[in-house]
Structure formats: structure tokens, C-alpha cells
C-alpha positions in Angstrom: 24.7 -12.0 15.0 21.9 -9.4 15.4 20.5 -7.5 12.4 22.1 -4.3 13.8 25.5 -6.0 14.1 25.2 -7.5 10.6 24.3 -4.1 9.1 27.2 -2.4 10.9 29.6 -5.0 9.6 28.3 -4.7 6.0 28.6 -0.9 6.2 32.2 -1.2 7.6 33.1 -3.4 4.6 31.4 -1.1 2.1 28.8 -3.6 1.1 25.3 -2.7 0.0 22.4 -4.2 1.9 18.8 -5.1 1.2 16.3 -6.2 3.8 14.0 -9.1 3.0 10.7 -10.0 4.6 8.3 -12.2 2.5 10.0 -11.2 -0.7 6.8 -10.0 -2.3 7.9 -6.5 -3.3 11.6 -6.9 -4.0 11.3 -5.3 -7.4 9.7 -2.1 -6.2 12.1 0.8 -6.9 14.6 -1.8 -8.0 18.2 -0.7 -7.7 21.4 -2.7 -8.3 21.6 -6.2 -6.9 22.9 -5.9 -3.3 26.0 -7.4 -1.9 24.2 -8.6 1.2 20.6 -9.6 1.9 19.4 -9.5 5.5 16.3 -11.6 6.1 13.8 -10.9 8.9 12.5 -14.5 8.8 13.6 -15.2 12.3 12.1 -12.0 13.7 8.6 -13.4 13.6 7.2 -13.0 17.1 4.0 -11.2 18.2 5.7 -9.7 21.3 2.5 -8.3 22.9 -1.2 -8.1 22.1 -2.8 -5.6 24.5 -6.4 -6.5 23.9 -7.9 -3.8 26.2 -5.8 -1.1 24.6 -6.3 -2.3 21.0 -2.6 -2.3 20.4 0.1 -4.8 19.6 3.9 -5.1 19.4 5.3 -7.1 16.5 8.6 -8.1 15.0 9.0 -7.3 11.3 9.1 -10.8 10.1 5.6 -11.7 11.3 3.4 -12.7 8.3 0.3 -10.5 8.0 -1.9 -13.6 7.8 -0.5 -14.9 11.1 -1.0 -11.6 12.8 -4.6 -11.2 11.6 -5.4 -14.8 12.8 -4.1 -14.0 16.2 -6.0 -10.7 16.5 -9.2 -12.2 15.1 -9.3 -14.6 18.0 -10.0 -11.5 20.2 -12.4 -9.9 17.8 -9.7 -7.4 16.5 -7.8 -6.7 13.3 -4.8 -4.8 12.0 -6.4 -2.5 9.5 -4.0 -3.4 6.7 -5.2 -5.5 3.8 -2.8 -5.2 0.8 -2.4 -8.2 -1.6 -0.8 -10.8 0.7 1.1 -13.6 -0.9 3.1 -14.1 2.3 3.9 -10.5 2.9 5.3 -9.6 6.4 4.4 -6.7 8.6 7.8 -5.1 8.3 7.7 -5.4 4.5 4.2 -3.9 4.2 5.2 -0.9 6.4 8.6 -0.4 4.7 6.9 -0.4 1.2 3.9 1.7 2.3 1.6 -1.0 0.8 -2.1 -0.9 1.4 -5.5 -2.3 0.4 -9.2 -1.2 0.4 -9.2 -0.6 4.2 -7.0 2.4 3.7 -10.0 4.5 2.7 -11.3 4.2 6.2 -8.4 3.6 8.5 -5.5 5.3 6.8 -2.1 4.1 5.5 0.5 1.9 7.3 2.2 5.1 8.7 -1.1 6.1 10.4 -1.4 2.7 12.2 2.2 2.5 13.6 2.5 4.0 17.1 6.2 3.3 17.7 9.2 1.7 16.0 12.6 0.3 16.8 15.1 0.5 14.0 18.8 -0.4 13.3 20.9 2.1 11.4 24.0 1.4 9.3 26.4 2.5 12.1 25.0 -0.2 14.4 22.8 2.3 16.4 19.5 1.0 17.6 16.9 3.8 17.8 13.4 4.0 19.1 10.5 6.4 18.9 6.9 6.4 19.9 5.4 3.8 22.3 2.7 1.3 22.8 -0.1 3.7 23.7 -2.2 5.7 21.1 -1.7 9.0 22.8 2.1 8.7 23.0 3.7 11.4 20.8 7.1 11.8 22.5 10.3 11.5 20.6 11.4 11.8 16.9 8.8 10.1 14.7 10.8 7.4 13.0 7.7 5.5 12.0 6.6 8.3 9.6 10.1 8.3 8.0 10.6 4.6 7.7 7.1 3.9 6.4 7.4 3.7 2.6 11.2 4.2 2.7 11.8 0.8 1.0 14.5 0.0 3.4 16.7 2.9 2.3 17.2 4.3 5.8 17.8 1.2 7.9 16.1 -2.0 9.2 12.9 -2.1 11.1 13.3 -4.3 14.2 10.0 -3.9 16.0 6.7 -2.1 15.5 3.9 -1.0 17.9 0.6 -0.8 16.1 -3.0 0.2 16.8 -5.8 -2.3 16.2 -9.5 -1.9 15.4 -12.6 -4.0 16.1 -13.1 -6.8 13.6 -16.4 -6.6 11.6 -18.1 -10.0 11.9 -20.5 -9.3 9.1 -20.1 -7.2 5.9 -22.2 -6.1 3.0 -21.4 -4.1 -0.2 -23.4 -1.7 -2.3 -22.3 -2.0 -6.0 -23.2 -0.4 -9.2 -21.8 -1.4 -12.6 -21.1 0.6 -15.7 -18.7 0.8 -18.6 -19.0 4.6 -18.8 -16.2 6.4 -17.0 -18.3 9.5 -16.5 -21.2 7.5 -15.0 -18.8 5.5 -12.8 -17.1 8.8 -11.6 -20.5 10.3 -10.8 -21.6 7.3 -8.8 -18.3 7.2 -6.9 -18.5 10.9 -6.0 -22.1 10.5 -4.8 -21.1 7.7 -2.4 -17.9 9.6 -1.4 -20.0 12.6 -0.4 -22.6 10.6 1.5 -22.6 10.5 5.3 -22.4 6.7 5.4 -19.5 5.2 7.4 -17.9 2.6 5.1 -15.0 0.2 5.4 -14.0 0.8 1.8 -15.0 2.7 -1.3 -13.4 1.3 -4.4 -13.7 1.4 -8.2 -12.7 -1.0 -10.9 -12.6 -0.5 -14.7 -11.3 -2.1 -17.8 -11.7 -5.2 -19.9 -15.3 -4.5 -20.5 -16.1 -4.3 -16.8 -16.6 -1.4 -14.5 -18.1 -1.0 -11.0 -18.1 1.2 -7.9 -18.2 -0.7 -4.6 -18.9 0.6 -1.1 -18.4 -1.9 1.8 -19.9 -1.8 5.3 -19.2 -3.8 8.4 -21.0 -4.7 11.7 -24.5 -5.2 12.8 -25.9 -2.5 10.6 -24.0 -3.5 7.4 -27.0 -4.5 5.4 -29.0 -1.4 6.3 -26.1 0.9 5.4 -25.6 -1.0 2.1 -29.2 -0.5 1.3 -28.9 3.2 2.1 -25.9 3.4 -0.3 -28.0 1.8 -3.0 -30.6 4.5 -2.6 -27.8 7.1 -2.8 -26.7 5.5 -6.1 -30.2 5.7 -7.4 -30.4 9.4 -6.6 -27.2 9.9 -8.6 -28.7 8.1 -11.6 -27.0 4.7 -11.1 -28.7 1.3 -10.5 -27.2 -0.4 -7.5 -27.5 -3.7 -5.7 -26.5 -5.1 -2.4 -23.9 -7.9 -2.3 -24.0 -9.8 1.0 -21.4 -12.4 0.3 -18.8 -9.8 -0.8 -15.4 -11.4 0.0 -14.6 -12.4 -3.6 -15.4 -8.9 -4.9 -12.9 -7.3 -2.5 -10.3 -10.0 -3.1 -10.5 -9.1 -6.7 -9.8 -5.5 -5.9 -6.6 -6.4 -4.1 -5.5 -8.7 -6.9 -5.9 -5.8 -9.3 -2.9 -4.1 -7.5 -0.5 -6.8 -8.8 0.6 -8.3 -12.1 3.1 -11.2 -11.8 4.2 -11.0 -15.4 3.1 -7.5 -16.4 3.2 -3.9 -15.2 1.5 -2.1 -12.4 1.6 1.7 -12.3 0.3 3.4 -9.2 -1.2 6.8 -9.9 -1.8 9.5 -7.2 -4.7 11.4 -8.7 -7.8 13.2 -7.3 -11.2 11.6 -6.9 -12.7 14.2 -9.2 -10.2 13.1 -11.9 -11.0 9.4 -11.9 -12.9 9.5 -15.3 -9.7 11.0 -16.8 -7.6 8.2 -15.3 -10.1 5.6 -16.6 -9.9 7.0 -20.1 -6.1 7.0 -20.0 -6.3 3.3 -18.9 -8.6 2.6 -21.9 -6.2 4.1 -24.3 -3.4 1.6 -23.4 -5.6 -1.4 -22.7 -5.0 -1.3 -18.9 -7.2 -2.4 -16.1 -7.7 -0.2 -13.1 -8.6 -0.4 -9.4 -9.0 2.7 -7.3 -9.5 3.9 -3.7 -12.1 6.5 -4.4 -11.7 8.9 -1.4 -7.9 9.0 -2.0 -7.9 9.2 -5.8 -5.3 6.5 -5.6 -5.3 4.1 -8.6 -3.4 1.0 -9.7 -3.2 0.5 -13.5 -2.4 -3.0 -14.5 -0.9 -3.7 -17.9 -0.7 -7.4 -18.5 2.2 -9.1 -20.3 3.2 -7.6 -23.6 6.5 -7.0 -25.6 9.0 -4.8 -23.6 9.0 -1.9 -26.1 5.2 -1.8 -26.3 4.9 -1.9 -22.5 7.5 0.9 -22.1 5.5 3.0 -24.6 2.3 2.4 -22.7 3.9 3.7 -19.5 5.3 6.7 -21.2 1.9 7.5 -22.7 0.1 7.1 -19.3 2.6 9.4 -17.6 2.2 12.0 -20.4 -1.6 11.9 -20.4 -1.9 11.9 -16.5 0.7 14.7 -15.9 1.2 16.2 -13.3 0.0 13.2 -11.2 2.7 11.0 -9.8 2.9 7.7 -11.7 5.1 5.2 -9.8 6.2 1.9 -11.4 5.6 -1.0 -9.0 5.5 -4.4 -10.6 7.5 -4.9 -13.8 9.5 -7.7 -15.5 13.2 -7.6 -15.3 13.4 -6.9 -19.1 11.7 -3.5 -18.5 13.6 -2.3 -15.5 16.3 -0.6 -17.5 13.9 1.0 -19.9 11.5 2.7 -17.4 12.2 5.0 -14.6 10.4 3.7 -11.5 9.5 7.1 -10.3 9.0 9.3 -13.4 9.4 13.1 -13.1 10.0 14.3 -9.6 10.2 17.7 -7.9 13.9 18.6 -7.4 13.2 20.1 -4.0 11.6 16.9 -2.8 14.5 14.8 -4.1 17.0 17.0 -2.3 15.1 16.7 0.9 15.0 12.9 0.5 18.8 12.9 -0.1 19.4 14.9 3.1 17.2 12.4 5.2 19.1 9.5 3.6 22.5 11.1 4.5 21.3 11.7 8.1 20.2 8.1 8.7 22.5 6.2 6.3 25.6 8.3 5.8 27.5 5.2 4.5 24.8 4.9 1.7 24.6 1.1 2.0 20.9 0.6 2.6 19.1 -0.4 -0.6 21.0 2.1 -2.8 19.4 3.1 -6.0 15.9 2.2 -4.8 14.8 5.9 -4.5 17.5 7.7 -6.5 
């Protein structure tokens, strides 16, 4: 039985459905336990890799690591690098997950050229195509990216690729002062240097701003970034073997036994977010150009953890503070989304009704 047929059957019987890829983000926006779980494990083919066009067609169950290995063989990459742990392409797109490369290449929704989806009435719908200039049709990719499986199942994706950087180097400057770190981050953000990632980390007695470069000129660009840091009053250094530093940035976006709160702020407000993290003993990683931050609160008693989230949301208002990782003991105590604009919620409801009128796809995940 196909995914579309299984979804139609579940809807006809009034059963709620959740779609599962690698199972790495099942607790994001956690609603009630579903009646049916549909796995994409068998939809794991790289259907096409169009090397000359820098595009590929993938089924949703392809693990990110498998796809990257195949593309690397041709000197290319899919510019998605969230924490992996066995995550699949479909799950990454459906959750809107991302990593340091987002600062340069955009979010998952910006890399998907076309998409095939199954809806709860059994309909299979398609939009977009395999070429970068194709803009025909209704843009399902934008709607389904970040929808957490609430609209239907992703069956196939066409994605754009980028050249793989064979060499990298990072300019880094350390400080425990939020103001100094914020100043250094802004100086790099406003520089004309073309980077692969511009990140910040803070907490636990450690703070640093990091700017990564790739390609033949990586070292020269990193040295130029160090000079820019010096002009801003920060002492920087070049890290040539920089893989571990960036893996640490990705790891900061997860907490297996604690809490991760994603904050959508502004780059000019990063010192404020760092001070708020300090107040509750959280660690922070941030994508500087986007003002996007992940605040990690490691394991602590449920009531204390809930109070920490409430305090962060209060101090960082009106920024959106979305609960990602959290232990089951906290899921009933903390709203995953926090305060939301009523107009936005109503628009989301109408989109949900249009694509999933039976209301069977991951109910309770968004509202």
C-alpha cells in the first residue's frame, strides 16, 4: 500500500496520522499520540542527481548523510547541515530544521525547487520542477517546509545543490562579555567578506564569534576577518582545522535530556538574548545574520525548567520563543509556541482546512 493510500484509509476511518523519517524530532510541537504512524523508511532513493544542473530529486526517507556522501563524490553538497543523528531529508524539510550553512544559503524552503505530496483524501499533488528557474504552479514546497507534517506527507523533493568547499578556515574571537561579542558579531556581519557561516556561542564561561570560509581563498578571507575583528576592538585568530568547532555549534541546538528554546530575535539584540540566557543558566548558539538563537537548558527539575522558559519568554518578548526539545514530563507544563498573533493562527487554520479537511495529519502539533 502506498503512503497516499494508507493516508486516505486512515482519514476514512477517522484515525490521526503522524509521519516518521529518522525519528529525530518527533517531540517538536508534540500533540497527542497518533493512532497511526507512517514511516518513510522505504522511500529512500536518490532518484536523480543532475550534476551539470546542480539539482537532485530525492525521496523523503533518504538520510541526509547518505545524500551528502553521494553529492560529495561529484564535488557538490546539499546546503543543509542541521544536527544529524540519522535525520532524513523529508524530516529536515518538514521540520524546517537548519544549521550554520543557513546564514549563507538560506533555509530548507529556499533549497527546494519542487515537491510531490500526498493529502489526506488520497490526492497526490505536485508543484515546481527540477530546474532552478521553474516557478510554475502552486508553491507547495513553501507551505510544507516547516509544517511538521500537519498538511500531508512529502513523497518526493527536487532540490538545488551547491559546490562543495574542499578547504575551510574560520576566524574566531573569544569573550565572556555579551556587549563585546555582539560588537564583534556586528562588525563581521557588516563586512563584505563572503562567508559560509557566521555564528556565535555563549554560556558556561565560554563565548566566541565564528566566521567560516570555504574554497581556495579560505585562509586569506579568514585572515581578513581577523583584521576586521581587530578594527572592532576584538582579538581574533584563524582556525584552519575547524570541523570540531562547527560540530559544536550544531550540537548546541539539541539537548537529549533538557530543553532547547529557539528564539527569533534580531542580530542587534544578541547581547540582550545572551544576558537572558545568563539569567537562567542557559547556553546559547546563534546564527548572527539571522538573529536566530538556540538556548539550551540542560536537565533540571520540571518546575524549575518550566519557570526558566517562562522567564525567558517574558524577558525576550516580543520575540518568538519556540520550544523544541523537552522531556515528556514538561510537555504538559509548557506551551510549545508561546504567545502567537491571532491573525497568524487563523491563517494557519485556514491552510490546514484546505489541505487536510479531515484534520488527521499530526493534529495538535501546531494548534
